[in-house]
N, C-alpha and C positions, 0 to 999 in steps of 0.2 A: 088247910088254907093255901100253904105254899105248893102243895101237890096239885091243887085245882088250878092255880096260876100257871104252873109248869105245863099241865095238860092243855090249857088254852093256848099256850105258846106253841106247843107241838101241833095242835090243830091248825093254827094259823100258818105254820111252816108247811104242813101238808097241803093246805089250800094254795099256797104259792107254788109248790111243786106241781100240783094238778094244773094250775094255770099255765105254767111253763110247758108242761107236757102237751096240753091241749093246743097251744100255739105251734109246737113242733109237729104234732100230728097233722095239723092243717098244712104246714109247710111241706111235709112229705107228700100228702095228697095232692097239693098244688103242683109240686115238681113233677109228679107222675102224670097228672092231667096235662101239664104243659108239654110233656114229652109226647103224649098221645095226640094232642090237638095241635102241636107245633105252635104253641101260643107264646110269642115273644113277650107280650105285655105281662102275662102271668109270671114269666121267668123274672122279669125286672121287679115285680112285686115281691117275689120270694127273696130275691137278693137284697132288696131294700129293708127287709125285716131284721137284718143283722143287729142293728142297735137295740131293737125291741128285746131280743134274746139277751143281750148283754145287760140291759137294765134289770130284767127279771132275775138274772143270775146274781147280780150285785145285791139285790134286795134279799134274796134267799141267803146268801153268804152272810150278810149283815145280821139278819134275824137269827141264824144258827149260831153265830159267834156270840151274840148277846145272850142267848140262852145258856151257852157254856159258861160265860163269865158271871152272869147274874144268878143262875140257878144251881150251878155246881152239880150237874147230874151224876147219878151213880152209873155203874158199868152198863146196865141194860139200856138206860136212857141215852148214855153217851154214844153207844153203838148206833142208835137211831139217828142222832144228829150227825155223826161222822159219816154215816151212810148217805144222808141227804146231801152233804157236801161233795161226796164222790159222785153221786147221781147227776148233779148239775154239770159236772165236767163232761160226763158222757152225753148228756142231753144237748149241751152246746156243740159238741163234736158232731152229733147227729144232724143238727141244723146246718152245720158247715158242709156235711156230705150232701144234703139236699140242695144247698146253694150251688155246690159244684156240679150237680146234675143239671141245674138250670143253666149254668155257664156252657155246658156241652150242648144243651138243647138249642141255645141261641145260634150255634153253628149249624144246626140241622133244620132250622125253621124254613129255609127256602128249598129244601131237598124233598124229592119224592122218596118215601121209604121203600126200600126193596123188600126186606123181610117184614112179615106181619108181626106186630108187637103183641105177641101172645104171652111171653114169659115175663117181660119187665113189669107190666101192670099188675100181674099176680104177685110178683115179688114186692112191689110197692105197697100193695094193700096188706100183705102179710107182715112186713116190717112196721107198718103204721100200727097194726093191731098189737104187735109185740111191744111197741113203745107204750101204748095205752095200758097193756096188761102189766108191764114191769113196774110202772109207777103206781098203778092200782094195787098191785101186790104189796108194795111198800106201805101205802096208806092203810090198807086192811091187815097188814102183817100176815099175808096169805102165802104160806110156803108152797102149797100145791100149785097156785097160779104162777108163782115164780118158777117152779119146776117146769111148767108147760111152756113158759117163755124160752127156757134153756133148750127144751126139746124142739121147739119151733125153729131154732137156729139151724138145726140139721136139715130141715126142709128148705130153708133159704139157701144153704150151701148146695143142696142137690139141684135146686132150680138154676143156680149160677153155673154149675157144671153142665147142665143141659143147654143153657144159653151159650156157653163157651164152645161146645161141640157144634151147635147150630151155626155160629158165626164163623168157625173154621171151615165148615162146608161151604158157606156163602163165599168166603174168600177164594176157596179153590175153584168153585163153579163159576163165579162172576167176579174176577179180580178188579173190575172197574168199581165195585162197591166195597172194596177193602177198607177205605177210610170210614165209611158209614158203619161197617161191621165193628171196627175198632172203637168207634164212639159208643156203640151200643154195649160193647163189652165193658167200657169204662163206666157207663151208667150202672150196669149190673154189679160191678165191683163196688161202687159207692153204696148201692142198696145192700149188698152183702155186709159191708162194714157197718151200716146202720143196724143190721141184725146182730152183729158182734157186740156193738155198744149196748143194745137192749139186753143181750145175754149177760153182759158184764154187770149191768144194773141189777138184774135178777140174782146174780151170784152175791152181790153186796146186800140185797134184801135178805137173803138166807143168813148172811153174817149178822145182820142187825137183829135177827131173831134168835140165832143159835150161838153166836160168838165164833163160828167157824167160817172160814173162807176157803172154798174148794177143799173141804175136809181138813183144813189145817186150823187148829185152835189158836185164836189171836187174843181175844179178851171176852 
């Protein structure tokens, strides 16, 4: 009976995490779309969702702490709950990175883009998928999926390196577009950091299942 109640509490926690991840996925997509379309209104919409993220985070924290206090979970279950608490920190930081992208886009809304936006939209979609997959890997306790998220971060890093080289060439060839190139590099760096946060979540998912974090036994 107690186990059934605990399982229902975990399912409710997973549902809240999925809800938070879905909102953050949309924020990532919207920030990328705002960049491509130079959509100032969409930027403002993303920035305004700060409080929505904070509310969901507080709900998850409250639910997780209540489970710990009321259910007194054993080691394996405690790992799941502690992982959920670590995940929401990374998820909130991902949302902050997306908002920072929109702050940059607001400065670019009136400019004609010199370089084609080939790399940044690809990075945006890739990190959005990573966020979906890392949370899904936690809900399903799927270590293989978590591993794929970790591998995907190498692809994101490679794309950022490609973007960096492209922007350096632009600055050399057309110095008048140096400010724009720097802005695009900043956007790329924010997307790269989103990938890092998704990778971090995936590492904690592995811990929740194995008790090891980056091959170090914790509990």
